[in-house]
mmJSON file of the N, C-alpha and C atoms, coordinates in Angstrom:
{"data_MODEL":{"atom_site":{
"group_PDB":["ATOM","ATOM","ATOM","ATOM","ATOM","ATOM","ATOM","ATOM","ATOM","ATOM","ATOM","ATOM","ATOM","ATOM","ATOM","ATOM","ATOM","ATOM","ATOM","ATOM","ATOM","ATOM","ATOM","ATOM","ATOM","ATOM","ATOM","ATOM","ATOM","ATOM","ATOM","ATOM","ATOM","ATOM","ATOM","ATOM","ATOM","ATOM","ATOM","ATOM","ATOM","ATOM","ATOM","ATOM","ATOM","ATOM","ATOM","ATOM","ATOM","ATOM","ATOM","ATOM","ATOM","ATOM","ATOM","ATOM","ATOM","ATOM","ATOM","ATOM","ATOM","ATOM","ATOM","ATOM","ATOM","ATOM","ATOM","ATOM","ATOM","ATOM","ATOM","ATOM","ATOM","ATOM","ATOM","ATOM","ATOM","ATOM","ATOM","ATOM","ATOM","ATOM","ATOM","ATOM","ATOM","ATOM","ATOM","ATOM","ATOM","ATOM","ATOM","ATOM","ATOM","ATOM","ATOM","ATOM","ATOM","ATOM","ATOM","ATOM","ATOM","ATOM","ATOM","ATOM","ATOM","ATOM","ATOM","ATOM","ATOM","ATOM","ATOM","ATOM","ATOM","ATOM","ATOM","ATOM","ATOM","ATOM","ATOM","ATOM","ATOM","ATOM","ATOM","ATOM","ATOM","ATOM","ATOM","ATOM","ATOM","ATOM","ATOM","ATOM","ATOM","ATOM","ATOM","ATOM","ATOM","ATOM","ATOM","ATOM","ATOM","ATOM","ATOM","ATOM","ATOM","ATOM","ATOM","ATOM","ATOM","ATOM","ATOM","ATOM","ATOM","ATOM","ATOM","ATOM","ATOM","ATOM","ATOM","ATOM","ATOM","ATOM","ATOM","ATOM","ATOM","ATOM","ATOM","ATOM","ATOM","ATOM","ATOM","ATOM","ATOM","ATOM","ATOM","ATOM","ATOM","ATOM","ATOM","ATOM","ATOM","ATOM","ATOM","ATOM","ATOM","ATOM","ATOM","ATOM","ATOM","ATOM","ATOM","ATOM","ATOM","ATOM","ATOM","ATOM","ATOM","ATOM","ATOM","ATOM","ATOM"],
"id":[1,2,3,4,5,6,7,8,9,10,11,12,13,14,15,16,17,18,19,20,21,22,23,24,25,26,27,28,29,30,31,32,33,34,35,36,37,38,39,40,41,42,43,44,45,46,47,48,49,50,51,52,53,54,55,56,57,58,59,60,61,62,63,64,65,66,67,68,69,70,71,72,73,74,75,76,77,78,79,80,81,82,83,84,85,86,87,88,89,90,91,92,93,94,95,96,97,98,99,100,101,102,103,104,105,106,107,108,109,110,111,112,113,114,115,116,117,118,119,120,121,122,123,124,125,126,127,128,129,130,131,132,133,134,135,136,137,138,139,140,141,142,143,144,145,146,147,148,149,150,151,152,153,154,155,156,157,158,159,160,161,162,163,164,165,166,167,168,169,170,171,172,173,174,175,176,177,178,179,180,181,182,183,184,185,186,187,188,189,190,191,192,193,194,195,196,197,198,199,200,201],
"type_symbol":["N","C","C","N","C","C","N","C","C","N","C","C","N","C","C","N","C","C","N","C","C","N","C","C","N","C","C","N","C","C","N","C","C","N","C","C","N","C","C","N","C","C","N","C","C","N","C","C","N","C","C","N","C","C","N","C","C","N","C","C","N","C","C","N","C","C","N","C","C","N","C","C","N","C","C","N","C","C","N","C","C","N","C","C","N","C","C","N","C","C","N","C","C","N","C","C","N","C","C","N","C","C","N","C","C","N","C","C","N","C","C","N","C","C","N","C","C","N","C","C","N","C","C","N","C","C","N","C","C","N","C","C","N","C","C","N","C","C","N","C","C","N","C","C","N","C","C","N","C","C","N","C","C","N","C","C","N","C","C","N","C","C","N","C","C","N","C","C","N","C","C","N","C","C","N","C","C","N","C","C","N","C","C","N","C","C","N","C","C","N","C","C","N","C","C","N","C","C","N","C","C"],
"label_atom_id":["N","CA","C","N","CA","C","N","CA","C","N","CA","C","N","CA","C","N","CA","C","N","CA","C","N","CA","C","N","CA","C","N","CA","C","N","CA","C","N","CA","C","N","CA","C","N","CA","C","N","CA","C","N","CA","C","N","CA","C","N","CA","C","N","CA","C","N","CA","C","N","CA","C","N","CA","C","N","CA","C","N","CA","C","N","CA","C","N","CA","C","N","CA","C","N","CA","C","N","CA","C","N","CA","C","N","CA","C","N","CA","C","N","CA","C","N","CA","C","N","CA","C","N","CA","C","N","CA","C","N","CA","C","N","CA","C","N","CA","C","N","CA","C","N","CA","C","N","CA","C","N","CA","C","N","CA","C","N","CA","C","N","CA","C","N","CA","C","N","CA","C","N","CA","C","N","CA","C","N","CA","C","N","CA","C","N","CA","C","N","CA","C","N","CA","C","N","CA","C","N","CA","C","N","CA","C","N","CA","C","N","CA","C","N","CA","C","N","CA","C","N","CA","C","N","CA","C","N","CA","C","N","CA","C"],
"label_alt_id":[null,null,null,null,null,null,null,null,null,null,null,null,null,null,null,null,null,null,null,null,null,null,null,null,null,null,null,null,null,null,null,null,null,null,null,null,null,null,null,null,null,null,null,null,null,null,null,null,null,null,null,null,null,null,null,null,null,null,null,null,null,null,null,null,null,null,null,null,null,null,null,null,null,null,null,null,null,null,null,null,null,null,null,null,null,null,null,null,null,null,null,null,null,null,null,null,null,null,null,null,null,null,null,null,null,null,null,null,null,null,null,null,null,null,null,null,null,null,null,null,null,null,null,null,null,null,null,null,null,null,null,null,null,null,null,null,null,null,null,null,null,null,null,null,null,null,null,null,null,null,null,null,null,null,null,null,null,null,null,null,null,null,null,null,null,null,null,null,null,null,null,null,null,null,null,null,null,null,null,null,null,null,null,null,null,null,null,null,null,null,null,null,null,null,null,null,null,null,null,null,null],
"label_comp_id":["MET","MET","MET","ALA","ALA","ALA","LYS","LYS","LYS","GLU","GLU","GLU","ALA","ALA","ALA","ASN","ASN","ASN","ASN","ASN","ASN","ASP","ASP","ASP","PHE","PHE","PHE","GLU","GLU","GLU","ARG","ARG","ARG","ARG","ARG","ARG","ALA","ALA","ALA","ASN","ASN","ASN","HIS","HIS","HIS","LEU","LEU","LEU","LEU","LEU","LEU","ARG","ARG","ARG","SER","SER","SER","LEU","LEU","LEU","GLN","GLN","GLN","LEU","LEU","LEU","CYS","CYS","CYS","GLY","GLY","GLY","GLY","GLY","GLY","CYS","CYS","CYS","VAL","VAL","VAL","PRO","PRO","PRO","LEU","LEU","LEU","HIS","HIS","HIS","ARG","ARG","ARG","LEU","LEU","LEU","GLN","GLN","GLN","PHE","PHE","PHE","GLN","GLN","GLN","PHE","PHE","PHE","SER","SER","SER","ASP","ASP","ASP","SER","SER","SER","VAL","VAL","VAL","ILE","ILE","ILE","GLN","GLN","GLN","THR","THR","THR","LEU","LEU","LEU","LEU","LEU","LEU","ASP","ASP","ASP","LYS","LYS","LYS","GLU","GLU","GLU","LEU","LEU","LEU","VAL","VAL","VAL","GLN","GLN","GLN","VAL","VAL","VAL","GLN","GLN","GLN","ASN","ASN","ASN","THR","THR","THR","GLY","GLY","GLY","ARG","ARG","ARG","GLY","GLY","GLY","PHE","PHE","PHE","LEU","LEU","LEU","LEU","LEU","LEU","GLU","GLU","GLU","ILE","ILE","ILE","ALA","ALA","ALA","GLU","GLU","GLU","ASP","ASP","ASP","PHE","PHE","PHE"],
"label_asym_id":["A","A","A","A","A","A","A","A","A","A","A","A","A","A","A","A","A","A","A","A","A","A","A","A","A","A","A","A","A","A","A","A","A","A","A","A","A","A","A","A","A","A","A","A","A","A","A","A","A","A","A","A","A","A","A","A","A","A","A","A","A","A","A","A","A","A","A","A","A","A","A","A","A","A","A","A","A","A","A","A","A","A","A","A","A","A","A","A","A","A","A","A","A","A","A","A","A","A","A","A","A","A","A","A","A","A","A","A","A","A","A","A","A","A","A","A","A","A","A","A","A","A","A","A","A","A","A","A","A","A","A","A","A","A","A","A","A","A","A","A","A","A","A","A","A","A","A","A","A","A","A","A","A","A","A","A","A","A","A","A","A","A","A","A","A","A","A","A","A","A","A","A","A","A","A","A","A","A","A","A","A","A","A","A","A","A","A","A","A","A","A","A","A","A","A","A","A","A","A","A","A"],
"label_entity_id":["1","1","1","1","1","1","1","1","1","1","1","1","1","1","1","1","1","1","1","1","1","1","1","1","1","1","1","1","1","1","1","1","1","1","1","1","1","1","1","1","1","1","1","1","1","1","1","1","1","1","1","1","1","1","1","1","1","1","1","1","1","1","1","1","1","1","1","1","1","1","1","1","1","1","1","1","1","1","1","1","1","1","1","1","1","1","1","1","1","1","1","1","1","1","1","1","1","1","1","1","1","1","1","1","1","1","1","1","1","1","1","1","1","1","1","1","1","1","1","1","1","1","1","1","1","1","1","1","1","1","1","1","1","1","1","1","1","1","1","1","1","1","1","1","1","1","1","1","1","1","1","1","1","1","1","1","1","1","1","1","1","1","1","1","1","1","1","1","1","1","1","1","1","1","1","1","1","1","1","1","1","1","1","1","1","1","1","1","1","1","1","1","1","1","1","1","1","1","1","1","1"],
"label_seq_id":[1,1,1,2,2,2,3,3,3,4,4,4,5,5,5,6,6,6,7,7,7,8,8,8,9,9,9,10,10,10,11,11,11,12,12,12,13,13,13,14,14,14,15,15,15,16,16,16,17,17,17,18,18,18,19,19,19,20,20,20,21,21,21,22,22,22,23,23,23,24,24,24,25,25,25,26,26,26,27,27,27,28,28,28,29,29,29,30,30,30,31,31,31,32,32,32,33,33,33,34,34,34,35,35,35,36,36,36,37,37,37,38,38,38,39,39,39,40,40,40,41,41,41,42,42,42,43,43,43,44,44,44,45,45,45,46,46,46,47,47,47,48,48,48,49,49,49,50,50,50,51,51,51,52,52,52,53,53,53,54,54,54,55,55,55,56,56,56,57,57,57,58,58,58,59,59,59,60,60,60,61,61,61,62,62,62,63,63,63,64,64,64,65,65,65,66,66,66,67,67,67],
"pdbx_PDB_ins_code":[null,null,null,null,null,null,null,null,null,null,null,null,null,null,null,null,null,null,null,null,null,null,null,null,null,null,null,null,null,null,null,null,null,null,null,null,null,null,null,null,null,null,null,null,null,null,null,null,null,null,null,null,null,null,null,null,null,null,null,null,null,null,null,null,null,null,null,null,null,null,null,null,null,null,null,null,null,null,null,null,null,null,null,null,null,null,null,null,null,null,null,null,null,null,null,null,null,null,null,null,null,null,null,null,null,null,null,null,null,null,null,null,null,null,null,null,null,null,null,null,null,null,null,null,null,null,null,null,null,null,null,null,null,null,null,null,null,null,null,null,null,null,null,null,null,null,null,null,null,null,null,null,null,null,null,null,null,null,null,null,null,null,null,null,null,null,null,null,null,null,null,null,null,null,null,null,null,null,null,null,null,null,null,null,null,null,null,null,null,null,null,null,null,null,null,null,null,null,null,null,null],
"Cartn_x":[45.074,44.43,42.646,43.015,41.717,41.509,42.503,42.713,41.776,42.154,41.645,39.58,39.881,37.966,37.276,37.921,37.626,37.496,38.24,38.398,36.635,36.729,35.504,34.027,34.08,33.449,32.666,33.563,33.748,33.157,33.71,33.021,31.579,31.233,29.595,28.813,29.387,28.908,28.561,29.536,29.39,28.983,28.539,28.15,26.164,25.773,24.451,24.215,24.599,24.658,24.454,25.396,25.002,23.895,23.322,22.427,20.84,20.874,19.63,19.658,20.577,20.991,20.282,20.643,20.089,18.539,17.934,16.903,15.744,16.478,15.435,15.884,16.852,17.056,16.464,15.614,14.876,14.358,14.498,14.306,13.799,12.758,12.108,12.653,12.982,14.257,14.414,12.833,13.243,13.443,13.805,14.626,15.776,16.385,18.201,18.832,17.686,18.366,18.865,18.397,18.999,20.308,20.421,21.562,22.941,22.248,23.284,23.154,24.353,24.118,23.603,23.234,22.712,23.481,24.772,26.196,26.102,26.48,26.42,25.483,23.92,23.071,22.93,23.673,23.643,24.778,25.549,27.13,26.546,25.652,25.425,24.165,23.243,22.603,22.993,24.098,25.187,25.666,26.096,27.288,26.046,24.216,23.636,23.214,23.935,23.897,22.588,21.829,20.564,19.537,18.275,17.432,16.333,15.602,14.471,13.347,12.327,10.915,10.058,8.816,8.118,6.674,6.312,5.313,4.197,4.107,2.54,2.294,3.267,2.822,4.144,5.415,6.705,7.891,8.667,9.912,10.62,11.258,12.126,13.297,14.223,15.76,15.96,16.339,16.595,17.922,18.19,19.268,19.041,19.624,19.377,19.527,18.6,18.667,19.612,20.498,21.887,22.909,22.583,23.503,23.545],
"Cartn_y":[-24.325,-24.934,-23.671,-22.968,-21.653,-21.126,-21.227,-20.83,-22.076,-22.922,-24.207,-24.556,-24.017,-23.99,-22.517,-21.628,-20.312,-20.991,-21.757,-22.064,-22.843,-23.831,-25.18,-23.866,-23.229,-22.293,-21.756,-20.723,-20.115,-20.839,-22.251,-22.988,-23.602,-23.853,-23.925,-22.666,-21.242,-20.33,-20.427,-20.753,-20.504,-21.72,-22.751,-23.863,-23.56,-22.78,-22.393,-21.513,-20.341,-19.851,-20.382,-21.408,-22.111,-23.289,-23.618,-24.12,-23.546,-22.175,-21.04,-21.081,-20.216,-20.417,-21.282,-22.597,-23.589,-24.224,-23.498,-23.599,-22.259,-21.55,-20.419,-19.189,-19.379,-17.504,-18.291,-18.968,-18.938,-20.465,-20.305,-21.692,-21.356,-22.628,-22.167,-22.082,-21.384,-21.418,-22.581,-23.08,-24.718,-25.891,-25.689,-26.73,-26.641,-25.722,-25.448,-25.178,-25.461,-25.42,-26.662,-27.759,-29.048,-29.219,-28.588,-28.469,-27.908,-26.327,-25.294,-24.803,-24.817,-24.145,-22.8,-22.386,-20.745,-19.775,-20.29,-19.08,-19.003,-19.744,-19.816,-18.854,-18.882,-18.643,-17.093,-16.701,-15.691,-14.651,-15.34,-14.565,-13.817,-14.583,-14.4,-13.073,-13.398,-12.363,-10.975,-11.154,-9.584,-9.364,-9.805,-9.796,-9.136,-9.503,-8.37,-9.578,-10.573,-11.318,-11.977,-12.493,-13.192,-12.147,-12.525,-11.856,-12.607,-12.596,-13.559,-12.687,-13.456,-13.068,-13.859,-13.12,-13.448,-13.696,-15.014,-15.163,-15.483,-15.074,-15.194,-17.054,-17.637,-19.072,-19.713,-19.083,-19.279,-18.125,-18.534,-17.871,-18.215,-17.516,-17.767,-17.102,-17.857,-17.137,-17.251,-16.34,-15.638,-15.189,-14.913,-14.273,-12.731,-11.434,-10.524,-10.243,-8.802,-8.462,-7.777,-7.215,-6.767,-7.515,-9.036,-9.936,-10.283],
"Cartn_z":[102.982,103.262,102.999,103.595,103.629,102.128,101.071,99.689,98.693,99.661,98.889,99.349,100.439,100.767,100.045,99.889,98.974,97.613,97.054,95.706,95.525,96.612,96.397,96.632,97.541,97.439,96.444,95.754,94.468,93.541,93.628,92.469,92.702,93.995,94.327,93.929,94.071,93.984,92.147,91.351,90.358,89.914,90.429,89.889,89.67,90.863,91.478,90.143,89.611,88.943,87.476,87.435,85.547,85.822,87.094,87.378,87.213,87.474,86.984,85.817,85.111,83.601,82.964,83.017,82.597,82.97,84.009,84.36,83.778,83.198,82.484,83.337,84.141,84.891,86.299,86.566,88.213,88.398,89.792,90.298,91.643,92.222,93.491,94.397,95.519,96.444,97.357,97.617,98.625,97.733,96.651,95.797,95.877,96.126,96.327,97.512,98.651,99.831,99.914,99.438,99.816,98.876,97.813,96.871,97.37,97.572,98.023,99.736,100.095,101.169,101.449,102.857,102.657,102.713,103.217,102.88,101.6,100.653,99.415,98.364,98.701,97.894,98.891,99.809,100.6,100.055,99.412,98.663,97.417,96.794,95.693,95.91,96.699,97.186,97.559,98.748,98.781,97.107,96.638,95.524,94.149,94.619,93.936,92.259,92.228,91.116,90.962,92.253,92.335,93.002,92.927,93.683,94.271,94.903,95.659,95.162,94.669,94.382,95.236,95.351,96.58,95.211,94.735,94.351,94.835,96.048,96.705,97.2,96.515,96.269,96.808,96.903,97.314,97.174,97.106,96.757,95.589,94.406,93.761,93.573,93.095,93.398,91.536,91.616,89.97,89.68,88.299,88.291,88.0,88.79,88.655,87.293,87.05,85.576,85.211,86.0,85.494,85.003,85.557,85.566,84.28],
"occupancy":[1.0,1.0,1.0,1.0,1.0,1.0,1.0,1.0,1.0,1.0,1.0,1.0,1.0,1.0,1.0,1.0,1.0,1.0,1.0,1.0,1.0,1.0,1.0,1.0,1.0,1.0,1.0,1.0,1.0,1.0,1.0,1.0,1.0,1.0,1.0,1.0,1.0,1.0,1.0,1.0,1.0,1.0,1.0,1.0,1.0,1.0,1.0,1.0,1.0,1.0,1.0,1.0,1.0,1.0,1.0,1.0,1.0,1.0,1.0,1.0,1.0,1.0,1.0,1.0,1.0,1.0,1.0,1.0,1.0,1.0,1.0,1.0,1.0,1.0,1.0,1.0,1.0,1.0,1.0,1.0,1.0,1.0,1.0,1.0,1.0,1.0,1.0,1.0,1.0,1.0,1.0,1.0,1.0,1.0,1.0,1.0,1.0,1.0,1.0,1.0,1.0,1.0,1.0,1.0,1.0,1.0,1.0,1.0,1.0,1.0,1.0,1.0,1.0,1.0,1.0,1.0,1.0,1.0,1.0,1.0,1.0,1.0,1.0,1.0,1.0,1.0,1.0,1.0,1.0,1.0,1.0,1.0,1.0,1.0,1.0,1.0,1.0,1.0,1.0,1.0,1.0,1.0,1.0,1.0,1.0,1.0,1.0,1.0,1.0,1.0,1.0,1.0,1.0,1.0,1.0,1.0,1.0,1.0,1.0,1.0,1.0,1.0,1.0,1.0,1.0,1.0,1.0,1.0,1.0,1.0,1.0,1.0,1.0,1.0,1.0,1.0,1.0,1.0,1.0,1.0,1.0,1.0,1.0,1.0,1.0,1.0,1.0,1.0,1.0,1.0,1.0,1.0,1.0,1.0,1.0,1.0,1.0,1.0,1.0,1.0,1.0],
"B_iso_or_equiv":[0.0,0.0,0.0,0.0,0.0,0.0,0.0,0.0,0.0,0.0,0.0,0.0,0.0,0.0,0.0,0.0,0.0,0.0,0.0,0.0,0.0,0.0,0.0,0.0,0.0,0.0,0.0,0.0,0.0,0.0,0.0,0.0,0.0,0.0,0.0,0.0,0.0,0.0,0.0,0.0,0.0,0.0,0.0,0.0,0.0,0.0,0.0,0.0,0.0,0.0,0.0,0.0,0.0,0.0,0.0,0.0,0.0,0.0,0.0,0.0,0.0,0.0,0.0,0.0,0.0,0.0,0.0,0.0,0.0,0.0,0.0,0.0,0.0,0.0,0.0,0.0,0.0,0.0,0.0,0.0,0.0,0.0,0.0,0.0,0.0,0.0,0.0,0.0,0.0,0.0,0.0,0.0,0.0,0.0,0.0,0.0,0.0,0.0,0.0,0.0,0.0,0.0,0.0,0.0,0.0,0.0,0.0,0.0,0.0,0.0,0.0,0.0,0.0,0.0,0.0,0.0,0.0,0.0,0.0,0.0,0.0,0.0,0.0,0.0,0.0,0.0,0.0,0.0,0.0,0.0,0.0,0.0,0.0,0.0,0.0,0.0,0.0,0.0,0.0,0.0,0.0,0.0,0.0,0.0,0.0,0.0,0.0,0.0,0.0,0.0,0.0,0.0,0.0,0.0,0.0,0.0,0.0,0.0,0.0,0.0,0.0,0.0,0.0,0.0,0.0,0.0,0.0,0.0,0.0,0.0,0.0,0.0,0.0,0.0,0.0,0.0,0.0,0.0,0.0,0.0,0.0,0.0,0.0,0.0,0.0,0.0,0.0,0.0,0.0,0.0,0.0,0.0,0.0,0.0,0.0,0.0,0.0,0.0,0.0,0.0,0.0],
"pdbx_formal_charge":[null,null,null,null,null,null,null,null,null,null,null,null,null,null,null,null,null,null,null,null,null,null,null,null,null,null,null,null,null,null,null,null,null,null,null,null,null,null,null,null,null,null,null,null,null,null,null,null,null,null,null,null,null,null,null,null,null,null,null,null,null,null,null,null,null,null,null,null,null,null,null,null,null,null,null,null,null,null,null,null,null,null,null,null,null,null,null,null,null,null,null,null,null,null,null,null,null,null,null,null,null,null,null,null,null,null,null,null,null,null,null,null,null,null,null,null,null,null,null,null,null,null,null,null,null,null,null,null,null,null,null,null,null,null,null,null,null,null,null,null,null,null,null,null,null,null,null,null,null,null,null,null,null,null,null,null,null,null,null,null,null,null,null,null,null,null,null,null,null,null,null,null,null,null,null,null,null,null,null,null,null,null,null,null,null,null,null,null,null,null,null,null,null,null,null,null,null,null,null,null,null],
"auth_seq_id":[1,1,1,2,2,2,3,3,3,4,4,4,5,5,5,6,6,6,7,7,7,8,8,8,9,9,9,10,10,10,11,11,11,12,12,12,13,13,13,14,14,14,15,15,15,16,16,16,17,17,17,18,18,18,19,19,19,20,20,20,21,21,21,22,22,22,23,23,23,24,24,24,25,25,25,26,26,26,27,27,27,28,28,28,29,29,29,30,30,30,31,31,31,32,32,32,33,33,33,34,34,34,35,35,35,36,36,36,37,37,37,38,38,38,39,39,39,40,40,40,41,41,41,42,42,42,43,43,43,44,44,44,45,45,45,46,46,46,47,47,47,48,48,48,49,49,49,50,50,50,51,51,51,52,52,52,53,53,53,54,54,54,55,55,55,56,56,56,57,57,57,58,58,58,59,59,59,60,60,60,61,61,61,62,62,62,63,63,63,64,64,64,65,65,65,66,66,66,67,67,67],
"auth_comp_id":["MET","MET","MET","ALA","ALA","ALA","LYS","LYS","LYS","GLU","GLU","GLU","ALA","ALA","ALA","ASN","ASN","ASN","ASN","ASN","ASN","ASP","ASP","ASP","PHE","PHE","PHE","GLU","GLU","GLU","ARG","ARG","ARG","ARG","ARG","ARG","ALA","ALA","ALA","ASN","ASN","ASN","HIS","HIS","HIS","LEU","LEU","LEU","LEU","LEU","LEU","ARG","ARG","ARG","SER","SER","SER","LEU","LEU","LEU","GLN","GLN","GLN","LEU","LEU","LEU","CYS","CYS","CYS","GLY","GLY","GLY","GLY","GLY","GLY","CYS","CYS","CYS","VAL","VAL","VAL","PRO","PRO","PRO","LEU","LEU","LEU","HIS","HIS","HIS","ARG","ARG","ARG","LEU","LEU","LEU","GLN","GLN","GLN","PHE","PHE","PHE","GLN","GLN","GLN","PHE","PHE","PHE","SER","SER","SER","ASP","ASP","ASP","SER","SER","SER","VAL","VAL","VAL","ILE","ILE","ILE","GLN","GLN","GLN","THR","THR","THR","LEU","LEU","LEU","LEU","LEU","LEU","ASP","ASP","ASP","LYS","LYS","LYS","GLU","GLU","GLU","LEU","LEU","LEU","VAL","VAL","VAL","GLN","GLN","GLN","VAL","VAL","VAL","GLN","GLN","GLN","ASN","ASN","ASN","THR","THR","THR","GLY","GLY","GLY","ARG","ARG","ARG","GLY","GLY","GLY","PHE","PHE","PHE","LEU","LEU","LEU","LEU","LEU","LEU","GLU","GLU","GLU","ILE","ILE","ILE","ALA","ALA","ALA","GLU","GLU","GLU","ASP","ASP","ASP","PHE","PHE","PHE"],
"auth_asym_id":["A","A","A","A","A","A","A","A","A","A","A","A","A","A","A","A","A","A","A","A","A","A","A","A","A","A","A","A","A","A","A","A","A","A","A","A","A","A","A","A","A","A","A","A","A","A","A","A","A","A","A","A","A","A","A","A","A","A","A","A","A","A","A","A","A","A","A","A","A","A","A","A","A","A","A","A","A","A","A","A","A","A","A","A","A","A","A","A","A","A","A","A","A","A","A","A","A","A","A","A","A","A","A","A","A","A","A","A","A","A","A","A","A","A","A","A","A","A","A","A","A","A","A","A","A","A","A","A","A","A","A","A","A","A","A","A","A","A","A","A","A","A","A","A","A","A","A","A","A","A","A","A","A","A","A","A","A","A","A","A","A","A","A","A","A","A","A","A","A","A","A","A","A","A","A","A","A","A","A","A","A","A","A","A","A","A","A","A","A","A","A","A","A","A","A","A","A","A","A","A","A"],
"auth_atom_id":["N","CA","C","N","CA","C","N","CA","C","N","CA","C","N","CA","C","N","CA","C","N","CA","C","N","CA","C","N","CA","C","N","CA","C","N","CA","C","N","CA","C","N","CA","C","N","CA","C","N","CA","C","N","CA","C","N","CA","C","N","CA","C","N","CA","C","N","CA","C","N","CA","C","N","CA","C","N","CA","C","N","CA","C","N","CA","C","N","CA","C","N","CA","C","N","CA","C","N","CA","C","N","CA","C","N","CA","C","N","CA","C","N","CA","C","N","CA","C","N","CA","C","N","CA","C","N","CA","C","N","CA","C","N","CA","C","N","CA","C","N","CA","C","N","CA","C","N","CA","C","N","CA","C","N","CA","C","N","CA","C","N","CA","C","N","CA","C","N","CA","C","N","CA","C","N","CA","C","N","CA","C","N","CA","C","N","CA","C","N","CA","C","N","CA","C","N","CA","C","N","CA","C","N","CA","C","N","CA","C","N","CA","C","N","CA","C","N","CA","C","N","CA","C","N","CA","C","N","CA","C","N","CA","C"],
"pdbx_PDB_model_num":[1,1,1,1,1,1,1,1,1,1,1,1,1,1,1,1,1,1,1,1,1,1,1,1,1,1,1,1,1,1,1,1,1,1,1,1,1,1,1,1,1,1,1,1,1,1,1,1,1,1,1,1,1,1,1,1,1,1,1,1,1,1,1,1,1,1,1,1,1,1,1,1,1,1,1,1,1,1,1,1,1,1,1,1,1,1,1,1,1,1,1,1,1,1,1,1,1,1,1,1,1,1,1,1,1,1,1,1,1,1,1,1,1,1,1,1,1,1,1,1,1,1,1,1,1,1,1,1,1,1,1,1,1,1,1,1,1,1,1,1,1,1,1,1,1,1,1,1,1,1,1,1,1,1,1,1,1,1,1,1,1,1,1,1,1,1,1,1,1,1,1,1,1,1,1,1,1,1,1,1,1,1,1,1,1,1,1,1,1,1,1,1,1,1,1,1,1,1,1,1,1]
}}}
């Protein structure tokens, strides 16, 4: 069961990365918090696949330049 949960988590993380790519590489963070759990977003941040940018009017989640 743990392996299945891990696969589901990885699938959601990959879906978030694909969504970012389709949206031009960045999306307002508040739009993603209803679709993806904080743990999925935090895992991608920890792996340095995405980064958060403060625009002064909100926060953007964007694909890391190294990715």
